[in-house]
MIDO-722501 format. One record per atom (N, C-alpha, C, O): residue in three letters; z, x, y. Coordinates in steps of 0.1 Angstrom, whole numbers, padded with zeros to 4 digits, always signed. Example, Ala and Ser with C-alpha at 12.3 -4.5 7.8 and 13.67 -1.06 7.14 Angstrom:
<nodes>
ALA+0078+0132-0057ALA+0078+0123-0045ALA+0078+0132-0033ALA+0085+0142-0033SER+0071+0128-0022SER+0071+0137-0011SER+0079+0129+0000SER+0080+0134+0011
</nodes>
This chain:
<nodes>
MET+0204+0555+2710MET+0214+0548+2708MET+0218+0544+2695MET+0211+0540+2685ALA+0232+0545+2695ALA+0240+0543+2681ALA+0240+0531+2676ALA+0235+0523+2685THR+0243+0525+2666THR+0242+0509+2661THR+0258+0505+2661THR+0267+0514+2663ALA+0260+0496+2660ALA+0276+0492+2656ALA+0280+0504+2643ALA+0288+0514+2643ALA+0271+0500+2633ALA+0277+0502+2620ALA+0276+0519+2617ALA+0282+0523+2607ASN+0267+0531+2627ASN+0270+0541+2627ASN+0285+0549+2630ASN+0289+0561+2627PHE+0291+0539+2637PHE+0303+0541+2643PHE+0315+0537+2630PHE+0323+0545+2625VAL+0313+0523+2627VAL+0320+0519+2617VAL+0322+0530+2604VAL+0332+0535+2599ASP+0311+0530+2600ASP+0309+0540+2588ASP+0316+0550+2585ASP+0321+0553+2574ARG+0317+0556+2596ARG+0323+0571+2601ARG+0340+0569+2601ARG+0347+0576+2595ALA+0345+0558+2608ALA+0357+0559+2612ALA+0365+0549+2603ALA+0377+0548+2605THR+0360+0541+2593THR+0366+0536+2583THR+0369+0539+2570THR+0373+0531+2562GLN+0366+0554+2569GLN+0370+0555+2557GLN+0382+0562+2558GLN+0385+0568+2568LYS+0391+0560+2544LYS+0405+0561+2543LYS+0407+0574+2550LYS+0399+0582+2544GLN+0414+0581+2559GLN+0419+0589+2567GLN+0432+0588+2574GLN+0435+0578+2580VAL+0440+0601+2573VAL+0453+0599+2583VAL+0452+0611+2592VAL+0444+0620+2588ILE+0456+0613+2601ILE+0457+0622+2613ILE+0469+0631+2615ILE+0481+0627+2617VAL+0465+0640+2614VAL+0472+0656+2612VAL+0473+0655+2628VAL+0465+0651+2637TYR+0490+0661+2629TYR+0490+0663+2641TYR+0495+0675+2649TYR+0507+0676+2650THR+0487+0685+2655THR+0489+0700+2653THR+0503+0705+2660THR+0507+0716+2658GLY+0512+0696+2669GLY+0527+0700+2671GLY+0522+0699+2688GLY+0531+0695+2696LYS+0513+0701+2692LYS+0509+0702+2708LYS+0503+0693+2718LYS+0494+0685+2714ALA+0506+0693+2731ALA+0500+0686+2739ALA+0490+0694+2749ALA+0492+0705+2755LEU+0482+0688+2749LEU+0477+0695+2758LEU+0459+0688+2766LEU+0453+0681+2760GLY+0454+0692+2779GLY+0443+0687+2783GLY+0433+0685+2771GLY+0432+0691+2760TYR+0427+0677+2776TYR+0409+0670+2764TYR+0404+0684+2763TYR+0404+0689+2752LEU+0398+0690+2773LEU+0388+0700+2775LEU+0393+0713+2760LEU+0386+0718+2751ASP+0407+0714+2765ASP+0419+0720+2751ASP+0418+0721+2740ASP+0415+0729+2732ALA+0420+0705+2741ALA+0424+0695+2734ALA+0412+0696+2720ALA+0415+0701+2709ARG+0403+0692+2724ARG+0387+0698+2717ARG+0383+0709+2715ARG+0373+0711+2709GLU+0390+0720+2719GLU+0388+0734+2715GLU+0396+0734+2704GLU+0390+0741+2696LEU+0407+0730+2700LEU+0417+0733+2696LEU+0413+0726+2685LEU+0412+0733+2676VAL+0409+0715+2682VAL+0405+0710+2664VAL+0391+0710+2664VAL+0385+0702+2657ARG+0383+0722+2673ARG+0368+0717+2667ARG+0365+0721+2654ARG+0356+0716+2647ASP+0374+0732+2648ASP+0365+0737+2635ASP+0373+0729+2625ASP+0372+0732+2613LYS+0381+0718+2631LYS+0387+0711+2619LYS+0379+0692+2619LYS+0382+0683+2611GLY+0370+0692+2629GLY+0359+0679+2628GLY+0365+0676+2642GLY+0367+0664+2640GLY+0368+0677+2651GLY+0375+0674+2663GLY+0383+0663+2660GLY+0389+0660+2650LEU+0384+0656+2675LEU+0396+0648+2679LEU+0397+0635+2673LEU+0387+0629+2677PRO+0406+0624+2665PRO+0403+0613+2656PRO+0393+0603+2664PRO+0388+0609+2674SER+0390+0596+2662SER+0382+0583+2667SER+0390+0572+2675SER+0402+0571+2671ASN+0387+0566+2682ASN+0395+0555+2690ASN+0394+0546+2678ASN+0405+0540+2676VAL+0386+0542+2671VAL+0386+0537+2658VAL+0397+0538+2650VAL+0404+0528+2648LEU+0398+0550+2646LEU+0406+0552+2636LEU+0423+0549+2646LEU+0433+0543+2641HIS+0422+0555+2660HIS+0434+0553+2664HIS+0437+0538+2665HIS+0448+0532+2666ASP+0428+0533+2665ASP+0432+0515+2666ASP+0436+0509+2656ASP+0445+0500+2656ASP+0427+0516+2642ASP+0433+0510+2630ASP+0448+0514+2625ASP+0455+0507+2618ILE+0450+0526+2631ILE+0461+0529+2628ILE+0478+0524+2633ILE+0489+0523+2628LEU+0471+0520+2649LEU+0482+0516+2660LEU+0481+0498+2662LEU+0489+0493+2670VAL+0476+0494+2659VAL+0475+0478+2654VAL+0471+0474+2640VAL+0475+0462+2637ARG+0464+0480+2630ARG+0462+0474+2619ARG+0474+0479+2608ARG+0473+0473+2597SER+0483+0488+2608SER+0490+0495+2600SER+0505+0498+2605SER+0506+0498+2618ASP+0513+0500+2600ASP+0526+0510+2603ASP+0526+0522+2601ASP+0536+0526+2594ASP+0516+0532+2604ASP+0517+0545+2598ASP+0515+0550+2614ASP+0512+0562+2616TRP+0516+0544+2624TRP+0520+0549+2638TRP+0533+0550+2640TRP+0536+0557+2649LYS+0539+0546+2635LYS+0553+0549+2635LYS+0560+0559+2635LYS+0570+0562+2642GLN+0554+0567+2622GLN+0557+0583+2616GLN+0550+0588+2625GLN+0557+0598+2628LEU+0540+0588+2631LEU+0533+0597+2641LEU+0545+0596+2654LEU+0549+0607+2658MET+0548+0586+2657MET+0555+0581+2673MET+0569+0593+2672MET+0573+0601+2679THR+0573+0588+2659THR+0587+0598+2658THR+0583+0613+2662THR+0590+0620+2670GLN+0572+0618+2656GLN+0567+0629+2660GLN+0560+0634+2671GLN+0553+0644+2673ASN+0564+0622+2681ASN+0559+0626+2694ASN+0545+0625+2695ASN+0541+0625+2707TYR+0536+0626+2687TYR+0523+0623+2689TYR+0517+0615+2699TYR+0513+0621+2709TYR+0518+0606+2698TYR+0515+0597+2709TYR+0524+0593+2720TYR+0536+0589+2720GLY+0513+0594+2732GLY+0505+0590+2737GLY+0495+0601+2729GLY+0500+0612+2726ALA+0480+0599+2727ALA+0469+0606+2718ALA+0455+0606+2725ALA+0448+0596+2728TRP+0453+0619+2726TRP+0438+0617+2729TRP+0429+0612+2714TRP+0430+0615+2703ALA+0421+0603+2720ALA+0405+0600+2713ALA+0393+0608+2714ALA+0388+0610+2725ARG+0388+0611+2705ARG+0372+0622+2705ARG+0367+0613+2715ARG+0363+0622+2722GLU+0363+0601+2721GLU+0352+0597+2728GLU+0357+0594+2744GLU+0369+0593+2748VAL+0347+0592+2749VAL+0347+0594+2767VAL+0342+0580+2773VAL+0330+0579+2772LEU+0346+0571+2778LEU+0343+0557+2785LEU+0336+0561+2797LEU+0342+0567+2807VAL+0324+0558+2796VAL+0316+0557+2810VAL+0316+0543+2815VAL+0315+0533+2808TYR+0316+0544+2828TYR+0316+0533+2836TYR+0314+0532+2848TYR+0322+0537+2855PRO+0300+0523+2857PRO+0298+0525+2871PRO+0311+0516+2878PRO+0317+0508+2871LYS+0315+0518+2891LYS+0323+0514+2897LYS+0328+0498+2897LYS+0319+0490+2893LYS+0335+0494+2899LYS+0341+0481+2894LYS+0329+0470+2900LYS+0326+0471+2912ASP+0322+0461+2894ASP+0311+0454+2898ASP+0299+0463+2902ASP+0293+0461+2913GLY+0294+0472+2895GLY+0285+0481+2899GLY+0276+0480+2885GLY+0278+0471+2876GLU+0265+0489+2885GLU+0255+0491+2876GLU+0251+0502+2875GLU+0251+0508+2885PHE+0247+0509+2863PHE+0240+0518+2866PHE+0225+0523+2871PHE+0216+0515+2868LYS+0222+0534+2878LYS+0211+0534+2886LYS+0203+0542+2878LYS+0209+0550+2870LYS+0188+0541+2878LYS+0179+0547+2872LYS+0181+0561+2881LYS+0182+0560+2894GLY+0181+0574+2872GLY+0178+0586+2876GLY+0187+0590+2882GLY+0185+0600+2889ARG+0204+0584+2884ARG+0216+0587+2890ARG+0226+0589+2879ARG+0229+0582+2869ASP+0230+0604+2884ASP+0240+0608+2874ASP+0252+0599+2876ASP+0254+0594+2887VAL+0263+0595+2865VAL+0275+0587+2867VAL+0284+0600+2872VAL+0284+0609+2864VAL+0291+0600+2883VAL+0299+0607+2887VAL+0313+0604+2887VAL+0315+0593+2894ASP+0326+0608+2882ASP+0339+0600+2878ASP+0343+0601+2895ASP+0340+0610+2903ALA+0351+0590+2898ALA+0356+0589+2914ALA+0368+0600+2914ALA+0375+0600+2924PHE+0371+0609+2905PHE+0381+0615+2911PHE+0379+0628+2903PHE+0377+0629+2891LYS+0381+0640+2912LYS+0379+0651+2903LYS+0393+0653+2894LYS+0403+0646+2893ASP+0388+0665+2889ASP+0403+0669+2878ASP+0412+0673+2885ASP+0414+0669+2897ASP+0419+0686+2879ASP+0431+0694+2883ASP+0426+0702+2892ASP+0431+0703+2903LYS+0413+0710+2886LYS+0409+0721+2888LYS+0396+0720+2901LYS+0390+0729+2906GLY+0395+0710+2902GLY+0383+0707+2912GLY+0372+0704+2905GLY+0362+0703+2912ARG+0370+0702+2894ARG+0358+0696+2886ARG+0353+0680+2887ARG+0361+0671+2884GLU+0342+0679+2891GLU+0337+0665+2889GLU+0328+0664+2876GLU+0318+0672+2874TRP+0333+0653+2867TRP+0331+0647+2852TRP+0319+0641+2856TRP+0318+0633+2866ILE+0309+0644+2849ILE+0297+0638+2850ILE+0289+0636+2835ILE+0288+0643+2825PHE+0284+0624+2840PHE+0273+0617+2826PHE+0262+0618+2833PHE+0261+0611+2844PRO+0249+0631+2827PRO+0239+0626+2830PRO+0232+0615+2834PRO+0238+0605+2829ALA+0220+0611+2843ALA+0210+0603+2840ALA+0199+0603+2833ALA+0191+0593+2834HIS+0198+0612+2824HIS+0187+0615+2813HIS+0196+0611+2800HIS+0190+0610+2790SER+0211+0609+2800SER+0216+0602+2790SER+0221+0588+2789SER+0226+0584+2779ILE+0218+0581+2799ILE+0219+0564+2797ILE+0207+0558+2796ILE+0197+0558+2803PRO+0211+0554+2784PRO+0203+0545+2779PRO+0195+0537+2790PRO+0201+0534+2800GLU+0180+0534+2787GLU+0172+0523+2796GLU+0179+0510+2793GLU+0181+0502+2803VAL+0184+0505+2781VAL+0184+0492+2784VAL+0203+0487+2792VAL+0210+0477+2793ALA+0204+0499+2795ALA+0220+0502+2801ALA+0218+0498+2814ALA+0226+0490+2818ILE+0206+0502+2825ILE+0204+0508+2836ILE+0198+0492+2843ILE+0190+0484+2839GLY+0205+0494+2856GLY+0204+0480+2864GLY+0210+0467+2860GLY+0208+0457+2865ARG+0217+0469+2851ARG+0226+0454+2847ARG+0243+0454+2852ARG+0251+0463+2853LYS+0245+0445+2855LYS+0261+0441+2856LYS+0268+0441+2842LYS+0262+0438+2832GLY+0280+0444+2843GLY+0290+0448+2831GLY+0287+0451+2824GLY+0287+0444+2814ILE+0283+0467+2824ILE+0280+0472+2813ILE+0284+0487+2813ILE+0279+0494+2822GLY+0290+0494+2805GLY+0299+0506+2801GLY+0293+0509+2789GLY+0287+0501+2782LEU+0297+0522+2787LEU+0290+0529+2777LEU+0299+0542+2772LEU+0303+0551+2779PHE+0300+0539+2757PHE+0312+0542+2748PHE+0307+0553+2739PHE+0300+0550+2730VAL+0310+0569+2744VAL+0300+0577+2742VAL+0312+0591+2728VAL+0324+0592+2729ASP+0305+0596+2721ASP+0311+0604+2712ASP+0302+0623+2715ASP+0292+0629+2710PRO+0311+0627+2726PRO+0307+0636+2733PRO+0297+0652+2719PRO+0302+0657+2710GLN+0286+0653+2722GLN+0284+0663+2715GLN+0289+0676+2720GLN+0291+0686+2712GLU+0292+0678+2736GLU+0297+0691+2740GLU+0302+0684+2754GLU+0299+0672+2758ILE+0310+0691+2760ILE+0312+0692+2774ILE+0307+0703+2780ILE+0314+0713+2777GLU+0300+0704+2786GLU+0296+0720+2797GLU+0303+0719+2807GLU+0304+0708+2813VAL+0310+0731+2810VAL+0318+0730+2822VAL+0311+0745+2830VAL+0308+0755+2824LYS+0309+0744+2845LYS+0303+0753+2850LYS+0301+0750+2864LYS+0300+0738+2867ASP+0301+0755+2870ASP+0302+0754+2888ASP+0311+0743+2891ASP+0306+0735+2899LYS+0324+0741+2886LYS+0331+0728+2892LYS+0325+0716+2889LYS+0324+0705+2895LYS+0319+0719+2877LYS+0312+0706+2872LYS+0316+0704+2853LYS+0314+0713+2845ALA+0321+0692+2849ALA+0322+0691+2835ALA+0315+0681+2831ALA+0320+0670+2832VAL+0301+0683+2826VAL+0289+0676+2820VAL+0291+0673+2807VAL+0292+0682+2799VAL+0294+0659+2802VAL+0293+0654+2789VAL+0281+0649+2785VAL+0274+0639+2788LEU+0279+0659+2775LEU+0263+0658+2768LEU+0269+0651+2751LEU+0277+0652+2742ALA+0257+0643+2755ALA+0256+0637+2739ALA+0242+0631+2734ALA+0233+0629+2743ARG+0240+0627+2720ARG+0231+0627+2713ARG+0229+0611+2719ARG+0238+0605+2724PRO+0215+0606+2717PRO+0214+0593+2720PRO+0220+0583+2709PRO+0221+0571+2713GLU+0223+0587+2695GLU+0228+0580+2684GLU+0243+0581+2688GLU+0248+0569+2686SER+0248+0585+2692SER+0261+0588+2699SER+0266+0580+2714SER+0276+0583+2720ILE+0258+0570+2718ILE+0259+0561+2728ILE+0261+0552+2721ILE+0257+0553+2709VAL+0269+0536+2725VAL+0271+0526+2721VAL+0272+0520+2740VAL+0279+0524+2749VAL+0261+0510+2740VAL+0261+0501+2752VAL+0274+0491+2749VAL+0277+0486+2738LEU+0279+0489+2757LEU+0290+0480+2760LEU+0285+0467+2772LEU+0284+0468+2784GLU+0283+0456+2763GLU+0280+0444+2775GLU+0294+0437+2776GLU+0303+0437+2767ASN+0294+0431+2789ASN+0308+0423+2792ASN+0319+0431+2792ASN+0331+0428+2788PHE+0314+0444+2798PHE+0327+0451+2801PHE+0336+0450+2810PHE+0332+0450+2822ILE+0350+0451+2806ILE+0357+0450+2817ILE+0359+0453+2831ILE+0362+0465+2833GLN+0360+0443+2842GLN+0361+0449+2854GLN+0373+0453+2863GLN+0373+0462+2871ASN+0380+0446+2862ASN+0397+0450+2866ASN+0405+0458+2855ASN+0403+0458+2843ASN+0411+0463+2860ASN+0424+0472+2857ASN+0435+0461+2846ASN+0441+0451+2850GLY+0434+0465+2837GLY+0448+0459+2829GLY+0441+0445+2826GLY+0449+0435+2825GLU+0427+0442+2824GLU+0425+0427+2819GLU+0426+0428+2804GLU+0425+0438+2798ILE+0429+0416+2799ILE+0426+0416+2783ILE+0414+0412+2780ILE+0408+0403+2786GLY+0409+0418+2770GLY+0395+0416+2759GLY+0398+0413+2751GLY+0410+0415+2747LYS+0386+0406+2742LYS+0386+0408+2727LYS+0378+0422+2722LYS+0367+0426+2726VAL+0387+0427+2712VAL+0381+0438+2710VAL+0364+0435+2702VAL+0359+0424+2699ASN+0359+0449+2701ASN+0347+0451+2696ASN+0349+0460+2688ASN+0354+0471+2689GLU+0344+0451+2677GLU+0347+0459+2661GLU+0343+0473+2660GLU+0349+0482+2654ALA+0330+0472+2667ALA+0321+0484+2664ALA+0329+0499+2670ALA+0326+0510+2667THR+0340+0496+2681THR+0344+0510+2692THR+0358+0508+2690THR+0365+0518+2688ARG+0365+0491+2691ARG+0378+0487+2695ARG+0380+0490+2710ARG+0392+0494+2714ILE+0370+0489+2719ILE+0370+0482+2731ILE+0371+0471+2732ILE+0365+0463+2725PRO+0381+0471+2744PRO+0384+0452+2746PRO+0369+0447+2753PRO+0360+0455+2756LEU+0367+0437+2753LEU+0351+0430+2763LEU+0358+0420+2771LEU+0369+0416+2770SER+0350+0418+2779SER+0354+0405+2791SER+0355+0392+2782SER+0344+0391+2777VAL+0361+0382+2778VAL+0359+0370+2777VAL+0363+0357+2789VAL+0370+0360+2798GLU+0358+0345+2787GLU+0365+0338+2797GLU+0377+0335+2795GLU+0382+0334+2784LYS+0387+0332+2808LYS+0400+0329+2805LYS+0406+0321+2793LYS+0416+0325+2787SER+0398+0307+2791SER+0402+0301+2783SER+0401+0307+2766SER+0408+0303+2757GLU+0392+0315+2765GLU+0393+0323+2755GLU+0400+0329+2749GLU+0403+0328+2737SER+0405+0340+2763SER+0417+0348+2760SER+0429+0343+2755SER+0436+0348+2747GLN+0431+0330+2761GLN+0442+0325+2755GLN+0444+0322+2741GLN+0455+0319+2736ASP+0434+0324+2736ASP+0435+0321+2721ASP+0430+0329+2711ASP+0428+0327+2699LEU+0429+0342+2718LEU+0429+0356+2708LEU+0442+0356+2701LEU+0452+0351+2706THR+0439+0363+2688THR+0450+0364+2678THR+0455+0380+2681THR+0450+0388+2688ASP+0464+0380+2674ASP+0469+0396+2677ASP+0457+0408+2672ASP+0456+0420+2675ASP+0451+0402+2664ASP+0439+0414+2662ASP+0426+0415+2668ASP+0416+0421+2666GLN+0429+0408+2675GLN+0417+0405+2683GLN+0419+0412+2700GLN+0409+0415+2707ARG+0434+0414+2704ARG+0435+0415+2719ARG+0439+0424+2722ARG+0451+0427+2720ARG+0429+0433+2729ARG+0433+0446+2737ARG+0435+0444+2750ARG+0435+0433+2755TRP+0438+0455+2756TRP+0440+0456+2772TRP+0431+0469+2775TRP+0429+0478+2766LEU+0425+0468+2788LEU+0416+0482+2792LEU+0423+0484+2804LEU+0423+0475+2813TRP+0428+0497+2805TRP+0430+0502+2818TRP+0416+0511+2822TRP+0408+0514+2813ARG+0415+0516+2837ARG+0404+0519+2840ARG+0405+0519+2857ARG+0413+0511+2862VAL+0398+0526+2863VAL+0398+0532+2877VAL+0387+0522+2880VAL+0378+0518+2873ASN+0390+0518+2895ASN+0379+0508+2903ASN+0368+0517+2905ASN+0358+0510+2905GLY+0366+0529+2908GLY+0356+0538+2909GLY+0351+0539+2895GLY+0356+0536+2884ALA+0338+0545+2898ALA+0329+0550+2889ALA+0338+0558+2878ALA+0344+0568+2883GLY+0339+0556+2863GLY+0349+0567+2855GLY+0339+0572+2842GLY+0332+0565+2836VAL+0340+0587+2841VAL+0342+0597+2830VAL+0351+0600+2825VAL+0357+0610+2828ARG+0357+0592+2815ARG+0370+0588+2811ARG+0372+0591+2797ARG+0371+0582+2789PRO+0377+0605+2793PRO+0383+0609+2780PRO+0394+0597+2777PRO+0401+0593+2786LEU+0396+0591+2763LEU+0404+0578+2759LEU+0418+0583+2758LEU+0420+0595+2758VAL+0426+0576+2758VAL+0440+0578+2755VAL+0449+0568+2748VAL+0453+0558+2754ARG+0450+0570+2735ARG+0456+0557+2731ARG+0470+0561+2724ARG+0472+0571+2718GLY+0482+0549+2726GLY+0494+0550+2720GLY+0504+0550+2728GLY+0514+0555+2722TYR+0506+0547+2740TYR+0518+0547+2749TYR+0526+0534+2744TYR+0521+0523+2741VAL+0539+0538+2746VAL+0549+0527+2734VAL+0559+0528+2744VAL+0563+0539+2746PHE+0565+0517+2754PHE+0578+0516+2759PHE+0586+0509+2760PHE+0584+0499+2766GLU+0596+0513+2754GLU+0608+0504+2751GLU+0601+0499+2736GLU+0595+0506+2728ASP+0604+0485+2734ASP+0601+0475+2726ASP+0586+0466+2729ASP+0582+0456+2724ALA+0581+0476+2738ALA+0569+0467+2746ALA+0557+0471+2737ALA+0548+0480+2741LEU+0556+0463+2723LEU+0546+0468+2715LEU+0532+0465+2714LEU+0524+0468+2706ASP+0532+0455+2726ASP+0515+0452+2730ASP+0513+0462+2735ASP+0502+0461+2740ASP+0519+0476+2739ASP+0513+0487+2745ASP+0506+0500+2736ASP+0502+0510+2741ILE+0506+0496+2726ILE+0496+0498+2716ILE+0483+0495+2712ILE+0474+0501+2705ARG+0483+0480+2720ARG+0470+0473+2723ARG+0463+0478+2734ARG+0453+0471+2738ILE+0466+0489+2741ILE+0461+0494+2754ILE+0451+0503+2750ILE+0452+0508+2738VAL+0439+0506+2759VAL+0431+0512+2757VAL+0429+0520+2770VAL+0422+0515+2779HIS+0434+0534+2772HIS+0437+0537+2785HIS+0422+0550+2790HIS+0421+0562+2787ALA+0413+0542+2796ALA+0404+0553+2803ALA+0405+0552+2818ALA+0397+0549+2827ASP+0416+0554+2817ASP+0419+0556+2837ASP+0428+0568+2838ASP+0430+0571+2850GLY+0433+0577+2828GLY+0444+0588+2829GLY+0438+0598+2837GLY+0430+0592+2844TYR+0438+0611+2839TYR+0440+0624+2840TYR+0434+0627+2831TYR+0438+0624+2819HIS+0419+0641+2836HIS+0415+0644+2822HIS+0424+0656+2818HIS+0423+0659+2807ALA+0433+0663+2827ALA+0438+0674+2821ALA+0450+0670+2818ALA+0457+0680+2817GLY+0458+0656+2817GLY+0468+0653+2811GLY+0473+0654+2797GLY+0467+0650+2787GLU+0484+0662+2797GLU+0486+0668+2782GLU+0494+0659+2776GLU+0506+0658+2779PHE+0484+0651+2762PHE+0487+0642+2757PHE+0484+0649+2740PHE+0481+0661+2738GLY+0486+0637+2729GLY+0490+0650+2717GLY+0476+0650+2712GLY+0467+0643+2717VAL+0474+0662+2701VAL+0461+0669+2698VAL+0463+0665+2680VAL+0474+0668+2674GLY+0453+0660+2675GLY+0455+0660+2662GLY+0440+0659+2657GLY+0430+0658+2665TRP+0439+0658+2639TRP+0422+0658+2639TRP+0425+0648+2630TRP+0437+0646+2627ALA+0414+0641+2623ALA+0409+0631+2610ALA+0409+0639+2599ALA+0402+0649+2598SER+0421+0635+2588SER+0415+0639+2573SER+0412+0632+2563SER+0420+0624+2560THR+0408+0633+2561THR+0405+0628+2539THR+0407+0631+2530THR+0403+0627+2519ASN+0419+0642+2532ASN+0425+0651+2522ASN+0437+0644+2524ASN+0445+0647+2533LEU+0439+0634+2516LEU+0454+0629+2520LEU+0465+0633+2513LEU+0476+0629+2515GLU+0462+0643+2503GLU+0476+0649+2500GLU+0479+0660+2503GLU+0491+0664+2504GLN+0469+0669+2506GLN+0470+0680+2513GLN+0475+0679+2530GLN+0482+0687+2536ASP+0469+0666+2536ASP+0471+0663+2552ASP+0479+0656+2554ASP+0477+0651+2565LYS+0493+0651+2547LYS+0497+0642+2553LYS+0507+0642+2563LYS+0516+0650+2562PRO+0507+0633+2573PRO+0510+0633+2585PRO+0526+0640+2585PRO+0532+0645+2594SER+0530+0639+2574SER+0546+0645+2578SER+0547+0659+2577SER+0558+0665+2579GLN+0531+0667+2573GLN+0532+0680+2569GLN+0530+0687+2587GLN+0535+0698+2590ALA+0525+0679+2594ALA+0527+0682+2606ALA+0536+0687+2614ALA+0541+0676+2618VAL+0542+0697+2620VAL+0551+0702+2626VAL+0551+0697+2642VAL+0542+0699+2650ALA+0565+0691+2646ALA+0561+0684+2660ALA+0568+0689+2669ALA+0579+0692+2665GLN+0564+0692+2681GLN+0575+0696+2693GLN+0574+0683+2706GLN+0564+0675+2706ALA+0579+0683+2712ALA+0580+0672+2719ALA+0571+0677+2731ALA+0571+0688+2736PRO+0560+0664+2734PRO+0548+0674+2744PRO+0554+0672+2759PRO+0563+0665+2763ASN+0547+0681+2765ASN+0553+0686+2779ASN+0548+0672+2787ASN+0552+0672+2799TRP+0542+0662+2784TRP+0534+0650+2792TRP+0547+0639+2794TRP+0546+0629+2800LEU+0560+0643+2789LEU+0572+0631+2792LEU+0576+0636+2801LEU+0577+0628+2811SER+0582+0649+2804SER+0586+0654+2815SER+0578+0654+2829SER+0582+0652+2840ALA+0567+0655+2826ALA+0557+0650+2835ALA+0558+0636+2841ALA+0560+0633+2853LEU+0557+0628+2830LEU+0563+0613+2835LEU+0572+0615+2839LEU+0571+0620+2851ARG+0585+0614+2836ARG+0598+0617+2843ARG+0593+0614+2860ARG+0592+0604+2868GLY+0590+0630+2861GLY+0587+0636+2877GLY+0581+0625+2882GLY+0586+0617+2890GLU+0566+0622+2878GLU+0559+0612+2884GLU+0567+0600+2887GLU+0570+0595+2898ALA+0570+0597+2877ALA+0581+0581+2880ALA+0594+0582+2890ALA+0597+0575+2900GLU+0598+0592+2885GLU+0611+0595+2901GLU+0602+0599+2913GLU+0610+0601+2922ALA+0589+0602+2916ALA+0583+0604+2926ALA+0578+0589+2933ALA+0576+0586+2945ALA+0577+0583+2922ALA+0568+0569+2929ALA+0579+0559+2929ALA+0575+0548+2925GLU+0592+0560+2932GLU+0601+0551+2937GLU+0603+0547+2950GLU+0605+0535+2953PRO+0604+0558+2958PRO+0600+0554+2974PRO+0591+0549+2977PRO+0591+0540+2985VAL+0578+0554+2969VAL+0564+0541+2974VAL+0569+0531+2971VAL+0569+0524+2981LEU+0574+0525+2962LEU+0580+0509+2955LEU+0585+0508+2972LEU+0580+0500+2980SER+0593+0516+2974SER+0603+0505+2985SER+0596+0502+2997SER+0600+0492+3004ALA+0584+0511+3000ALA+0578+0507+3010ALA+0566+0500+3008ALA+0558+0496+3017LEU+0567+0498+2996LEU+0557+0482+2993LEU+0561+0470+2994LEU+0554+0461+2991HIS+0576+0469+2999HIS+0581+0455+2997HIS+0577+0444+3007HIS+0577+0432+3005ASN+0572+0451+3017ASN+0570+0439+3026ASN+0553+0440+3025ASN+0547+0434+3034ILE+0546+0446+3018ILE+0532+0448+3017ILE+0527+0438+3007ILE+0518+0431+3011ILE+0530+0436+2998ILE+0524+0427+2980ILE+0534+0421+2981ILE+0544+0422+2989SER+0531+0413+2972SER+0537+0403+2964SER+0546+0404+2956SER+0542+0410+2946GLN+0560+0401+2956GLN+0572+0402+2949GLN+0563+0404+2931GLN+0565+0415+2925ASP+0557+0397+2927ASP+0556+0391+2911ASP+0547+0409+2913ASP+0549+0416+2902ASP+0541+0416+2921ASP+0530+0426+2919ASP+0544+0438+2916ASP+0546+0446+2906LEU+0551+0437+2928LEU+0562+0446+2927LEU+0570+0451+2916LEU+0574+0462+2912GLN+0574+0433+2909GLN+0581+0437+2900GLN+0574+0442+2889GLN+0581+0449+2881LYS+0560+0440+2885LYS+0555+0447+2874LYS+0554+0462+2878LYS+0555+0470+2869LEU+0552+0466+2889LEU+0552+0482+2893LEU+0567+0490+2888LEU+0568+0500+2881GLU+0577+0481+2895GLU+0593+0482+2891GLU+0596+0487+2878GLU+0602+0497+2874ARG+0591+0477+2872ARG+0590+0476+2855ARG+0581+0490+2851ARG+0586+0499+2843LEU+0569+0492+2856LEU+0567+0501+2847LEU+0573+0517+2850LEU+0574+0525+2841VAL+0578+0519+2865VAL+0583+0529+2867VAL+0594+0530+2859VAL+0597+0542+2856ARG+0602+0520+2853ARG+0616+0520+2850ARG+0611+0523+2836ARG+0618+0532+2831ARG+0602+0519+2827ARG+0599+0523+2812ARG+0595+0536+2815ARG+0602+0545+2810ALA+0585+0539+2821ALA+0583+0553+2821ALA+0597+0564+2822ALA+0598+0572+2813LYS+0608+0565+2832LYS+0616+0568+2831LYS+0625+0572+2819LYS+0630+0582+2816GLU+0624+0558+2813GLU+0635+0555+2801GLU+0630+0564+2787GLU+0637+0570+2779GLN+0614+0562+2787GLN+0604+0568+2777GLN+0607+0583+2778GLN+0608+0590+2768ALA+0609+0587+2793ALA+0607+0606+2793ALA+0619+0607+2790ALA+0624+0618+2789
</nodes>
């Protein structure tokens, strides 16, 4: 199991993200930059998005939203990891594959406890027989305590991983801009690659959202981290508009009639939140 220092030391060296100009699903994204050292870490994304202005240049290149290298593994809402039981994502991907984190990889200290998640830097994703199995060395797994249970909840950022962790409501109101992040997750079990950098209109808080709720095959920006600052300046990457923008518009338009049907079912406040999300998605796309 990794310590916090392992992740911080690797990810806080001065780096830039070099954009490939492509938007792909997570598995294809990993393969594309494998010989470049892999996808950027969530920590590097967080440094760029929250603690610098570098994201603005990458945003104009249509890089964001973009894949991070890590996978977030968590039990169903208010659940716990079970000894000897694989974690199976609540949803299959677009090719009917189950995403699995094997039982033997779950650290002993994480088993049988509420409010636990795992931050995993995969060694490999083994794909066969309609299964995608996330394989990781023990030192590449960080156990997260106080893991957020409710989708969209605000939390205090964990410096080692930049995943937000749950805090008391009174404490959440006092979080600084540098500390606050939101986690998007599914209510069921998750074995979810991380996506960072959605920004709708001028809603800059969106760059503080850690997405562990999206589709494994969603097309997001693909890049790699480089310490060769002169040779690999971000501006040298040739950008192409990612296909996920058009897909996002289609999904937003398809959601509109669903919203109409919900008028008499959910509260006006919740309905307005959904309407704002759909409107922003259409405008951004």
